[in-house]
C-alpha positions, 0 to 999 in steps of 0.5 A: 105782633101784626103790622097793623097793631104794631102802627097803632102801638106805635102811634100811641107811643108817639101820642103819649110822647107829645103828651109829655113834652106838653105838660113836661111830665107823664104819670106812671098811669099814663105810661101803663096805659099805653104800654103792654103789660110784658114791656114793662111792670111797676116793680121796673119802674120803680 
């Protein structure tokens, strides 16, 4: 992964964390939208 892609991904994850802190929770869909498909599968989350 290129450096710029990593920075963009880190920014997206930080936004996800902030959203979770504000709401007090995150949905599976919100997490899956940010994580690349090779990081986690829905089966592994359950």
